[in-house]
C-alpha positions as a Markdown table, in Angstrom:
| # | Residue | x | y | z |
|---|---|---|---|---|
| 1 | Unk | -70.6 | 33.7 | 18.9 |
| 2 | Unk | -68.1 | 33.9 | 16.1 |
| 3 | Unk | -66.0 | 36.7 | 17.7 |
| 4 | Unk | -62.3 | 36.5 | 17.5 |
| 5 | Unk | -60.2 | 36.3 | 20.7 |
| 6 | Unk | -57.9 | 39.2 | 21.6 |
| 7 | Unk | -54.9 | 37.0 | 20.8 |
| 8 | Unk | -56.3 | 36.3 | 17.3 |
| 9 | Unk | -56.7 | 40.0 | 16.7 |
| 10 | Unk | -53.1 | 40.7 | 17.8 |
| 11 | Unk | -51.7 | 38.0 | 15.6 |
| 12 | Unk | -53.6 | 39.3 | 12.6 |
| 13 | Unk | -52.2 | 42.8 | 13.2 |
| 14 | Unk | -48.7 | 41.4 | 13.6 |
| 15 | Unk | -48.4 | 39.6 | 10.3 |
| 16 | Unk | -44.8 | 40.1 | 9.2 |
| 17 | Unk | -44.2 | 41.2 | 5.7 |
| 18 | Unk | -40.7 | 40.4 | 4.2 |
| 19 | Unk | -38.9 | 40.0 | 1.0 |
| 20 | Unk | -36.2 | 37.4 | 0.2 |
| 21 | Unk | -33.6 | 37.4 | -2.5 |
| 22 | Unk | -30.7 | 34.9 | -3.2 |
| 23 | Unk | -27.4 | 36.3 | -4.3 |
| 24 | Unk | -25.4 | 34.6 | -7.1 |
| 25 | Unk | -23.1 | 33.1 | -4.4 |
| 26 | Unk | -26.0 | 31.3 | -2.7 |
| 27 | Unk | -26.5 | 33.7 | 0.2 |
| 28 | Unk | -30.2 | 34.2 | 1.1 |
| 29 | Unk | -31.0 | 37.8 | 2.2 |
| 30 | Unk | -34.2 | 38.7 | 3.9 |
| 31 | Unk | -35.6 | 42.2 | 4.3 |
| 32 | Unk | -38.3 | 43.4 | 6.6 |
| 33 | Unk | -39.5 | 47.1 | 6.7 |
| 34 | Unk | -40.6 | 48.7 | 10.0 |
| 35 | Unk | -40.4 | 52.4 | 10.0 |
| 36 | Unk | -42.0 | 52.9 | 13.5 |
| 37 | Unk | -38.5 | 53.7 | 15.0 |
| 38 | Unk | -35.2 | 54.8 | 13.3 |
| 39 | Unk | -33.4 | 51.6 | 14.1 |
| 40 | Unk | -32.3 | 48.5 | 12.2 |
| 41 | Unk | -31.6 | 45.0 | 13.3 |
| 42 | Unk | -29.1 | 43.0 | 11.3 |
| 43 | Unk | -28.4 | 39.2 | 11.8 |
| 44 | Unk | -26.1 | 36.8 | 10.1 |
| 45 | Unk | -27.1 | 33.3 | 11.0 |
| 46 | Unk | -25.0 | 30.3 | 10.0 |
| 47 | Unk | -26.6 | 26.9 | 9.9 |
| 48 | Unk | -24.1 | 25.2 | 12.1 |
| 49 | Unk | -24.0 | 24.4 | 15.8 |
| 50 | Unk | -22.5 | 21.7 | 18.0 |
| 51 | Unk | -24.7 | 19.0 | 16.5 |
| 52 | Unk | -22.8 | 19.3 | 13.2 |
| 53 | Unk | -19.5 | 18.5 | 14.7 |
| 54 | Unk | -17.8 | 15.1 | 14.6 |
| 55 | Unk | -16.3 | 12.9 | 17.2 |
| 56 | Unk | -12.9 | 14.1 | 18.3 |
| 57 | Unk | -13.5 | 17.5 | 16.7 |
| 58 | Unk | -16.0 | 19.1 | 19.0 |
| 59 | Unk | -16.3 | 22.7 | 20.1 |
| 60 | Unk | -15.6 | 24.2 | 16.7 |
| 61 | Unk | -18.9 | 26.0 | 16.3 |
| 62 | Unk | -18.6 | 27.8 | 19.6 |
| 63 | Unk | -14.9 | 28.6 | 19.1 |
| 64 | Unk | -15.8 | 30.2 | 15.7 |
| 65 | Unk | -18.4 | 32.4 | 17.3 |
| 66 | Unk | -15.6 | 33.6 | 19.6 |
| 67 | Unk | -13.1 | 34.1 | 16.8 |
| 68 | Unk | -15.3 | 35.7 | 14.2 |
| 69 | Unk | -17.4 | 37.7 | 16.7 |
| 70 | Unk | -14.3 | 39.4 | 18.0 |
| 71 | Unk | -12.1 | 40.4 | 15.0 |
| 72 | Unk | -11.5 | 40.2 | 11.3 |
| 73 | Unk | -8.6 | 41.3 | 9.1 |
| 74 | Unk | -10.0 | 44.8 | 9.0 |
| 75 | Unk | -11.2 | 45.0 | 12.6 |
| 76 | Unk | -9.2 | 44.4 | 15.8 |
| 77 | Unk | -10.5 | 42.3 | 18.6 |
| 78 | Unk | -12.9 | 44.3 | 20.8 |
| 79 | Unk | -13.4 | 47.2 | 18.4 |
| 80 | Unk | -16.8 | 46.1 | 17.2 |
| 81 | Unk | -18.2 | 46.2 | 20.7 |
| 82 | Unk | -16.8 | 49.7 | 21.2 |
| 83 | Unk | -18.2 | 51.0 | 17.9 |
| 84 | Unk | -21.7 | 49.8 | 18.2 |
| 85 | Unk | -22.0 | 50.9 | 21.8 |
| 86 | Unk | -20.7 | 54.3 | 20.9 |
| 87 | Unk | -23.6 | 54.6 | 18.4 |
| 88 | Unk | -26.2 | 53.6 | 20.9 |
| 89 | Unk | -26.5 | 50.0 | 19.6 |
| 90 | Unk | -26.4 | 46.6 | 21.2 |
| 91 | Unk | -25.3 | 43.3 | 19.8 |
| 92 | Unk | -23.7 | 39.9 | 20.5 |
| 93 | Unk | -23.2 | 36.5 | 19.1 |
| 94 | Unk | -24.5 | 33.0 | 20.2 |
| 95 | Unk | -24.1 | 29.3 | 19.5 |
| 96 | Unk | -26.7 | 26.7 | 19.9 |
| 97 | Unk | -26.8 | 23.0 | 19.0 |
| 98 | Unk | -28.1 | 23.9 | 15.6 |
| 99 | Unk | -27.2 | 27.6 | 14.8 |
| 100 | Unk | -24.6 | 30.3 | 15.2 |
| 101 | Unk | -25.8 | 33.9 | 15.1 |
| 102 | Unk | -24.1 | 37.3 | 14.9 |
| 103 | Unk | -26.5 | 40.2 | 15.5 |
| 104 | Unk | -26.7 | 43.9 | 16.2 |
| 105 | Unk | -29.3 | 46.6 | 16.5 |
| 106 | Unk | -28.2 | 50.1 | 15.5 |
| 107 | Unk | -29.7 | 53.4 | 14.5 |
| 108 | Unk | -30.7 | 53.1 | 10.9 |
| 109 | Unk | -28.1 | 55.6 | 9.7 |
| 110 | Unk | -25.5 | 53.0 | 10.7 |
| 111 | Unk | -26.9 | 50.3 | 8.5 |
| 112 | Unk | -23.9 | 50.3 | 6.1 |
| 113 | Unk | -21.5 | 49.9 | 9.0 |
| 114 | Unk | -23.4 | 46.7 | 10.1 |
| 115 | Unk | -23.4 | 45.3 | 6.5 |
| 116 | Unk | -19.7 | 45.9 | 6.2 |
| 117 | Unk | -19.1 | 44.2 | 9.7 |
| 118 | Unk | -21.0 | 41.0 | 8.9 |
| 119 | Unk | -19.6 | 40.7 | 5.4 |
| 120 | Unk | -16.2 | 40.8 | 7.0 |
| 121 | Unk | -17.0 | 37.6 | 8.9 |
| 122 | Unk | -17.5 | 35.6 | 5.7 |
| 123 | Unk | -15.0 | 37.5 | 3.5 |
| 124 | Unk | -12.0 | 38.3 | 5.8 |
| 125 | Unk | -12.1 | 36.1 | 8.9 |
| 126 | Unk | -9.0 | 35.7 | 11.0 |
| 127 | Unk | -8.3 | 32.0 | 11.4 |
| 128 | Unk | -4.7 | 31.5 | 12.3 |
| 129 | Unk | -2.9 | 29.7 | 15.1 |
| 130 | Unk | -2.5 | 32.8 | 17.3 |
| 131 | Unk | -6.2 | 33.6 | 17.2 |
| 132 | Unk | -7.2 | 30.0 | 17.8 |
| 133 | Unk | -4.8 | 29.8 | 20.8 |
| 134 | Unk | -6.2 | 33.1 | 22.3 |
| 135 | Unk | -9.8 | 32.1 | 21.9 |
| 136 | Unk | -9.3 | 28.6 | 23.0 |
| 137 | Unk | -8.1 | 30.0 | 26.4 |
| 138 | Unk | -11.2 | 32.3 | 26.4 |
| 139 | Unk | -13.4 | 29.2 | 26.0 |
| 140 | Unk | -11.6 | 27.4 | 28.8 |
| 141 | Unk | -12.2 | 30.4 | 31.1 |
| 142 | Unk | -15.9 | 30.5 | 30.0 |
| 143 | Unk | -16.2 | 26.8 | 30.8 |
| 144 | Unk | -14.8 | 27.3 | 34.3 |
| 145 | Unk | -17.2 | 30.1 | 34.9 |
| 146 | Unk | -20.2 | 28.1 | 33.7 |
| 147 | Unk | -19.2 | 25.1 | 35.8 |
| 148 | Unk | -19.2 | 27.2 | 38.9 |
| 149 | Unk | -22.8 | 28.5 | 38.3 |
| 150 | Unk | -25.6 | 26.8 | 40.2 |
| 151 | Unk | -27.8 | 24.5 | 38.1 |
| 152 | Unk | -25.6 | 25.0 | 35.0 |
| 153 | Unk | -24.9 | 21.4 | 34.3 |
| 154 | Unk | -28.4 | 19.8 | 34.0 |
| 155 | Unk | -28.8 | 20.7 | 30.3 |
| 156 | Unk | -25.7 | 18.7 | 29.3 |
| 157 | Unk | -26.8 | 15.8 | 31.5 |
| 158 | Unk | -30.2 | 15.7 | 29.9 |
| 159 | Unk | -28.6 | 15.7 | 26.4 |
| 160 | Unk | -26.2 | 12.9 | 27.3 |
| 161 | Unk | -28.9 | 10.6 | 28.5 |
| 162 | Unk | -31.6 | 11.4 | 26.0 |
| 163 | Unk | -29.2 | 11.1 | 23.0 |
| 164 | Unk | -26.8 | 8.2 | 22.9 |
| 165 | Unk | -26.0 | 8.3 | 19.1 |
| 166 | Unk | -26.9 | 11.8 | 17.9 |
| 167 | Unk | -24.2 | 14.5 | 18.4 |
| 168 | Unk | -26.7 | 16.5 | 20.4 |
| 169 | Unk | -25.0 | 14.7 | 23.3 |
| 170 | Unk | -21.8 | 16.7 | 22.7 |
| 171 | Unk | -21.3 | 19.6 | 25.1 |
| 172 | Unk | -22.3 | 22.9 | 23.4 |
| 173 | Unk | -18.9 | 24.3 | 24.3 |
| 174 | Unk | -17.1 | 21.1 | 23.1 |
| 175 | Unk | -14.5 | 18.9 | 24.8 |
| 176 | Unk | -11.5 | 21.0 | 25.7 |
| 177 | Unk | -9.2 | 18.1 | 24.7 |
| 178 | Unk | -10.6 | 18.2 | 21.2 |
| 179 | Unk | -9.9 | 21.9 | 20.9 |
| 180 | Unk | -6.4 | 21.3 | 22.2 |
| 181 | Unk | -5.7 | 18.4 | 19.8 |
| 182 | Unk | -7.1 | 19.9 | 16.6 |
| 183 | Unk | -4.9 | 21.4 | 14.0 |
| 184 | Unk | -5.1 | 24.7 | 12.1 |
| 185 | Unk | -6.1 | 22.7 | 9.0 |
| 186 | Unk | -9.1 | 21.2 | 11.0 |
| 187 | Unk | -10.4 | 24.7 | 11.7 |
| 188 | Unk | -9.8 | 25.9 | 8.2 |
| 189 | Unk | -11.7 | 22.9 | 6.8 |
| 190 | Unk | -14.6 | 23.6 | 9.3 |
| 191 | Unk | -14.8 | 27.2 | 7.9 |
| 192 | Unk | -14.8 | 26.1 | 4.3 |
| 193 | Unk | -17.6 | 23.5 | 4.9 |
| 194 | Unk | -20.0 | 25.5 | 7.1 |
| 195 | Unk | -19.2 | 29.3 | 6.6 |
| 196 | Unk | -20.3 | 29.2 | 2.9 |
| 197 | Unk | -22.9 | 31.6 | 1.7 |
| 198 | Unk | -25.3 | 28.7 | 0.8 |
| 199 | Unk | -25.2 | 27.7 | 4.5 |
| 200 | Unk | -26.2 | 31.1 | 5.9 |
| 201 | Unk | -29.0 | 33.7 | 5.9 |
| 202 | Unk | -28.6 | 37.4 | 6.3 |
| 203 | Unk | -31.6 | 39.4 | 7.7 |
| 204 | Unk | -32.1 | 43.1 | 7.8 |
| 205 | Unk | -35.1 | 44.4 | 9.6 |
| 206 | Unk | -36.3 | 47.9 | 10.5 |
| 207 | Unk | -36.2 | 51.4 | 9.1 |
| 208 | Unk | -34.8 | 50.6 | 5.6 |
| 209 | Unk | -35.4 | 51.3 | 2.0 |
| 210 | Unk | -35.3 | 47.9 | 0.2 |
| 211 | Unk | -33.9 | 49.2 | -3.1 |
| 212 | Unk | -31.1 | 51.1 | -1.4 |
| 213 | Unk | -30.4 | 48.3 | 1.0 |
| 214 | Unk | -30.2 | 45.8 | -1.9 |
| 215 | Unk | -27.5 | 47.9 | -3.5 |
| 216 | Unk | -25.5 | 47.9 | -0.3 |
| 217 | Unk | -25.9 | 44.2 | 0.2 |
| 218 | Unk | -24.6 | 43.6 | -3.3 |
| 219 | Unk | -21.6 | 45.9 | -2.6 |
| 220 | Unk | -20.6 | 44.1 | 0.5 |
| 221 | Unk | -21.7 | 40.5 | 0.0 |
| 222 | Unk | -21.5 | 39.7 | -3.8 |
| 223 | Unk | -17.8 | 39.2 | -3.7 |
| 224 | Unk | -18.0 | 36.4 | -1.1 |
| 225 | Unk | -17.1 | 33.3 | -3.1 |
| 226 | Unk | -19.6 | 30.5 | -3.6 |
| 227 | Unk | -18.3 | 27.4 | -1.8 |
| 228 | Unk | -20.9 | 25.0 | -3.1 |
| 229 | Unk | -24.1 | 23.5 | -1.9 |
| 230 | Unk | -25.4 | 23.5 | 1.7 |
| 231 | Unk | -23.7 | 20.7 | 3.7 |
| 232 | Unk | -25.7 | 17.5 | 4.0 |
| 233 | Unk | -26.7 | 16.5 | 7.5 |
| 234 | Unk | -25.4 | 13.1 | 8.4 |
| 235 | Unk | -26.1 | 11.7 | 11.8 |
| 236 | Unk | -27.2 | 8.4 | 13.2 |
| 237 | Unk | -30.9 | 7.9 | 14.2 |
| 238 | Unk | -31.8 | 7.2 | 17.8 |
| 239 | Unk | -33.5 | 4.0 | 18.9 |
| 240 | Unk | -36.7 | 4.3 | 20.9 |
| 241 | Unk | -35.8 | 5.7 | 24.4 |
| 242 | Unk | -36.3 | 3.3 | 27.3 |
| 243 | Unk | -36.8 | 4.4 | 30.9 |
| 244 | Unk | -33.6 | 5.4 | 32.7 |
| 245 | Unk | -33.2 | 6.6 | 36.3 |
| 246 | Unk | -30.0 | 8.3 | 37.2 |
| 247 | Unk | -28.4 | 10.6 | 39.8 |
| 248 | Unk | -26.1 | 13.5 | 38.9 |
| 249 | Unk | -24.3 | 16.0 | 41.0 |
| 250 | Unk | -23.7 | 19.7 | 41.2 |
| 251 | Unk | -21.4 | 21.0 | 43.9 |
| 252 | Unk | -22.7 | 24.5 | 43.4 |
| 253 | Unk | -26.3 | 23.9 | 44.5 |
| 254 | Unk | -27.9 | 23.5 | 47.9 |
| 255 | Unk | -31.5 | 22.5 | 46.9 |
| 256 | Unk | -31.8 | 19.3 | 44.9 |
| 257 | Unk | -33.9 | 19.1 | 41.8 |
| 258 | Unk | -36.0 | 16.5 | 40.0 |
| 259 | Unk | -36.0 | 16.2 | 36.2 |
| 260 | Unk | -38.7 | 14.2 | 34.5 |
| 261 | Unk | -37.8 | 14.2 | 30.8 |
| 262 | Unk | -38.6 | 12.7 | 27.4 |
| 263 | Unk | -37.0 | 12.7 | 24.0 |
| 264 | Unk | -39.5 | 14.4 | 21.6 |
| 265 | Unk | -39.7 | 15.1 | 17.8 |
| 266 | Unk | -38.1 | 17.8 | 15.8 |
| 267 | Unk | -39.1 | 21.4 | 16.0 |
| 268 | Unk | -40.5 | 21.1 | 12.5 |
| 269 | Unk | -42.9 | 18.3 | 13.5 |
| 270 | Unk | -46.5 | 19.4 | 14.3 |
| 271 | Unk | -46.3 | 17.3 | 17.5 |
| 272 | Unk | -43.6 | 19.6 | 18.8 |
| 273 | Unk | -46.1 | 22.5 | 18.7 |
| 274 | Unk | -48.6 | 20.2 | 20.5 |
| 275 | Unk | -46.1 | 19.5 | 23.2 |
| 276 | Unk | -45.9 | 23.2 | 23.8 |
| 277 | Unk | -49.5 | 23.1 | 24.7 |
| 278 | Unk | -48.8 | 20.3 | 27.2 |
| 279 | Unk | -45.9 | 22.1 | 28.7 |
| 280 | Unk | -48.0 | 25.2 | 29.2 |
| 281 | Unk | -50.8 | 23.2 | 30.7 |
| 282 | Unk | -48.5 | 21.6 | 33.3 |
| 283 | Unk | -46.6 | 24.6 | 34.5 |
| 284 | Unk | -47.3 | 27.7 | 32.4 |
| 285 | Unk | -47.9 | 30.2 | 35.2 |
| 286 | Unk | -49.3 | 30.0 | 38.7 |
| 287 | Unk | -52.7 | 28.7 | 37.6 |
| 288 | Unk | -51.2 | 25.7 | 35.8 |
| 289 | Unk | -52.0 | 22.3 | 37.2 |
| 290 | Unk | -48.6 | 21.3 | 38.6 |
| 291 | Unk | -47.8 | 24.7 | 40.0 |
| 292 | Unk | -51.2 | 25.1 | 41.6 |
| 293 | Unk | -51.1 | 21.6 | 43.1 |
| 294 | Unk | -47.5 | 21.2 | 44.2 |
| 295 | Unk | -46.5 | 24.8 | 45.1 |
| 296 | Unk | -49.8 | 26.4 | 46.3 |
| 297 | Unk | -52.0 | 23.6 | 47.6 |
| 298 | Unk | -49.8 | 20.8 | 48.9 |
| 299 | Unk | -46.6 | 22.9 | 49.4 |
| 300 | Unk | -44.5 | 20.0 | 48.2 |
| 301 | Unk | -42.3 | 22.2 | 45.9 |
| 302 | Unk | -40.6 | 25.5 | 45.9 |
| 303 | Unk | -40.8 | 25.7 | 42.1 |
| 304 | Unk | -42.2 | 23.8 | 39.1 |
| 305 | Unk | -41.3 | 24.4 | 35.5 |
| 306 | Unk | -41.9 | 22.3 | 32.4 |
| 307 | Unk | -40.3 | 23.1 | 29.1 |
| 308 | Unk | -40.2 | 21.8 | 25.6 |
| 309 | Unk | -36.7 | 22.6 | 24.2 |
| 310 | Unk | -37.2 | 22.5 | 20.5 |
| 311 | Unk | -34.3 | 21.5 | 18.3 |
| 312 | Unk | -33.8 | 20.8 | 14.6 |
| 313 | Unk | -33.5 | 17.0 | 14.7 |
| 314 | Unk | -35.0 | 15.9 | 18.0 |
| 315 | Unk | -36.3 | 18.0 | 21.0 |
| 316 | Unk | -36.4 | 17.5 | 24.7 |
| 317 | Unk | -39.5 | 17.8 | 27.0 |
| 318 | Unk | -38.8 | 18.0 | 30.8 |
| 319 | Unk | -40.5 | 18.9 | 34.0 |
| 320 | Unk | -38.2 | 20.4 | 36.7 |
| 321 | Unk | -39.2 | 20.5 | 40.3 |
| 322 | Unk | -37.4 | 21.9 | 43.4 |
| 323 | Unk | -38.8 | 19.9 | 46.4 |
| 324 | Unk | -39.8 | 21.7 | 49.6 |
| 325 | Unk | -38.7 | 20.5 | 53.0 |
| 326 | Unk | -38.6 | 16.7 | 53.3 |
| 327 | Unk | -40.7 | 16.0 | 50.2 |
| 328 | Unk | -39.3 | 12.9 | 48.5 |
| 329 | Unk | -38.6 | 12.6 | 44.8 |
| 330 | Unk | -40.8 | 9.5 | 44.7 |
| 331 | Unk | -43.8 | 11.6 | 45.9 |
| 332 | Unk | -43.1 | 14.2 | 43.3 |
| 333 | Unk | -42.8 | 11.6 | 40.6 |
| 334 | Unk | -46.2 | 10.2 | 41.7 |
| 335 | Unk | -47.8 | 13.7 | 41.4 |
| 336 | Unk | -46.4 | 14.2 | 37.9 |
| 337 | Unk | -47.6 | 10.7 | 36.9 |
| 338 | Unk | -51.1 | 11.6 | 38.1 |
| 339 | Unk | -51.3 | 14.7 | 35.9 |
| 340 | Unk | -49.9 | 13.1 | 32.8 |
| 341 | Unk | -52.2 | 10.2 | 33.2 |
| 342 | Unk | -55.2 | 12.6 | 33.3 |
| 343 | Unk | -54.2 | 14.3 | 29.9 |
| 344 | Unk | -53.6 | 10.8 | 28.4 |
| 345 | Unk | -57.1 | 9.6 | 29.4 |
| 346 | Unk | -59.2 | 12.7 | 29.0 |
| 347 | Unk | -59.2 | 15.8 | 26.7 |
| 348 | Unk | -58.4 | 19.0 | 28.6 |
| 349 | Unk | -61.3 | 21.3 | 29.4 |
| 350 | Unk | -62.3 | 24.0 | 26.9 |
| 351 | Unk | -61.5 | 26.6 | 29.5 |
| 352 | Unk | -57.9 | 25.3 | 29.9 |
| 353 | Unk | -57.5 | 24.9 | 26.2 |
| 354 | Unk | -58.4 | 28.6 | 25.6 |
| 355 | Unk | -56.2 | 29.8 | 28.4 |
| 356 | Unk | -53.2 | 27.8 | 27.0 |
| 357 | Unk | -53.9 | 29.1 | 23.5 |
| 358 | Unk | -54.0 | 32.7 | 24.7 |
| 359 | Unk | -50.8 | 32.2 | 26.6 |
| 360 | Unk | -48.9 | 30.8 | 23.6 |
| 361 | Unk | -50.3 | 33.6 | 21.4 |
| 362 | Unk | -49.1 | 36.2 | 23.9 |
| 363 | Unk | -45.6 | 34.6 | 23.9 |
| 364 | Unk | -45.6 | 34.8 | 20.1 |
| 365 | Unk | -46.7 | 38.4 | 20.0 |
| 366 | Unk | -44.0 | 39.3 | 22.5 |
| 367 | Unk | -41.3 | 37.6 | 20.5 |
| 368 | Unk | -42.2 | 39.9 | 17.6 |
| 369 | Unk | -42.3 | 43.1 | 19.7 |
| 370 | Unk | -39.0 | 44.5 | 18.3 |
| 371 | Unk | -37.1 | 44.5 | 15.0 |
| 372 | Unk | -34.4 | 42.3 | 16.7 |
| 373 | Unk | -37.0 | 39.7 | 17.6 |
| 374 | Unk | -38.4 | 39.7 | 14.1 |
| 375 | Unk | -34.9 | 39.4 | 12.5 |
| 376 | Unk | -34.0 | 36.5 | 14.8 |
| 377 | Unk | -37.3 | 34.7 | 14.0 |
| 378 | Unk | -37.0 | 35.2 | 10.3 |
| 379 | Unk | -33.4 | 33.9 | 10.3 |
| 380 | Unk | -34.3 | 30.9 | 12.6 |
| 381 | Unk | -37.4 | 29.8 | 10.6 |
| 382 | Unk | -35.4 | 30.1 | 7.3 |
| 383 | Unk | -32.7 | 27.8 | 8.6 |
| 384 | Unk | -34.6 | 25.3 | 10.7 |
| 385 | Unk | -37.8 | 25.1 | 8.6 |
| 386 | Unk | -36.4 | 26.1 | 5.3 |
| 387 | Unk | -39.1 | 28.7 | 5.2 |
| 388 | Unk | -39.0 | 32.2 | 6.7 |
| 389 | Unk | -42.8 | 32.5 | 6.1 |
| 390 | Unk | -43.3 | 30.2 | 9.2 |
| 391 | Unk | -43.1 | 33.5 | 11.1 |
| 392 | Unk | -46.7 | 34.0 | 9.9 |
| 393 | Unk | -47.9 | 30.4 | 10.3 |
| 394 | Unk | -47.0 | 29.6 | 13.9 |
| 395 | Unk | -50.2 | 31.2 | 15.4 |
| 396 | Unk | -52.3 | 29.5 | 12.8 |
| 397 | Unk | -50.7 | 26.1 | 13.7 |
| 398 | Unk | -51.3 | 26.7 | 17.4 |
| 399 | Unk | -55.0 | 27.7 | 16.8 |
| 400 | Unk | -55.5 | 24.6 | 14.6 |
| 401 | Unk | -54.3 | 22.2 | 17.3 |
| 402 | Unk | -57.3 | 20.3 | 18.8 |
| 403 | Unk | -57.8 | 19.0 | 22.3 |
| 404 | Unk | -57.9 | 15.5 | 20.9 |
| 405 | Unk | -54.4 | 16.0 | 19.4 |
| 406 | Unk | -53.1 | 17.1 | 22.8 |
| 407 | Unk | -54.4 | 13.8 | 24.3 |
| 408 | Unk | -52.9 | 11.8 | 21.5 |
| 409 | Unk | -49.4 | 13.5 | 21.8 |
| 410 | Unk | -49.4 | 12.8 | 25.6 |
| 411 | Unk | -50.0 | 9.2 | 24.9 |
| 412 | Unk | -47.4 | 9.0 | 22.1 |
| 413 | Unk | -44.5 | 10.8 | 23.9 |
| 414 | Unk | -45.0 | 11.0 | 27.6 |
| 415 | Unk | -45.1 | 7.3 | 28.6 |
| 416 | Unk | -43.4 | 5.9 | 31.7 |
| 417 | Unk | -41.3 | 3.4 | 29.7 |
| 418 | Unk | -39.9 | 6.3 | 27.6 |
| 419 | Unk | -38.9 | 8.7 | 30.4 |
| 420 | Unk | -35.7 | 9.9 | 32.0 |
| 421 | Unk | -35.9 | 10.5 | 35.7 |
| 422 | Unk | -32.8 | 12.4 | 36.9 |
| 423 | Unk | -32.1 | 13.3 | 40.5 |
| 424 | Unk | -29.9 | 16.4 | 40.4 |
| 425 | Unk | -28.1 | 16.5 | 43.8 |
| 426 | Unk | -25.9 | 19.0 | 45.7 |
| 427 | Unk | -23.5 | 16.4 | 47.0 |
| 428 | Unk | -20.3 | 15.6 | 45.2 |
| 429 | Unk | -19.6 | 12.1 | 44.1 |
| 430 | Unk | -17.4 | 10.2 | 46.6 |
């Protein structure tokens, strides 16, 4: 009685210490010391993704990732990849609906190189017609490759149906015709608006000396001009979602899929964390209720996966099932309804509650198992929550969630009249 669970002990041990400063130009810089290995993870995260684009001018956030991740005025295209690989490092860049990230992990004696590289993105970007034309073609090729991958289209379909007004419904990669029809001035305006220091965070985690690192940061980042305040988000609110049943097609698949989905609250909403409990309860491992019932016992499905895709303004909760044999979608829908109905009417058992809590704690611990994971988490929490200290609050939030709250969230968000049922089929439209 009164003993802490193993997950609680792990979480206590993994409390992340950090220090944050703000430069005169508005750039927030976060430092985390970890001297267990002679490596450093550096991340520049800009608070812009496809959701901050406007109609007719989509695809800019992703195109900028291509342009600025490749070259600057003092670094030729492809050179950065060669340099960090030659030093035993690894890195990349990525774009989501809410964020654009540039990141690398290197031996700690290469820290200054990384600081110079990422200051170049904001200080000396190459945004000219030639670079835009080259990277636009690269984006087109990337789209062709994505479109030919099995099950690559469902995410966009979910967004299109769940968001009718919010720009979350735009393709992450944008509409190619928008990229073709946009002018150089459009791209320069996008850079001025979103690539300002006040709209970014720079995180340095690993084997560092903070005082020395501060001096280097000042040397490389202080001269970046202040472009004003953080851009104000302006998007239309969504009406309450009403049940929709649709069919969509993917010529690259052989096994159809069922998606049973809902529009859910923002990542910053406590209910979003509660929905992670429900997702884990339904299909978090082979002992979860849907997996055990549909895959093991009834052999109705080849695979079952539920997921809560957390986003800044609204999130998406979905159950994905691959049917086995002649199992109908209607039978699968009925089975999902049974399990959701149970958690809407009854609190889950204490045993299931503890199992889910431990599962979520382990995921959290794993995410902080490297300096790169810590740097990414600090940057994301800073931008989405406006508070990097959330890195040390997530486990506390999970542990504070009650079984009654899980029941209440299921009743609030997982109702039949608010669901999207999508049949994802291998046939092509005639």
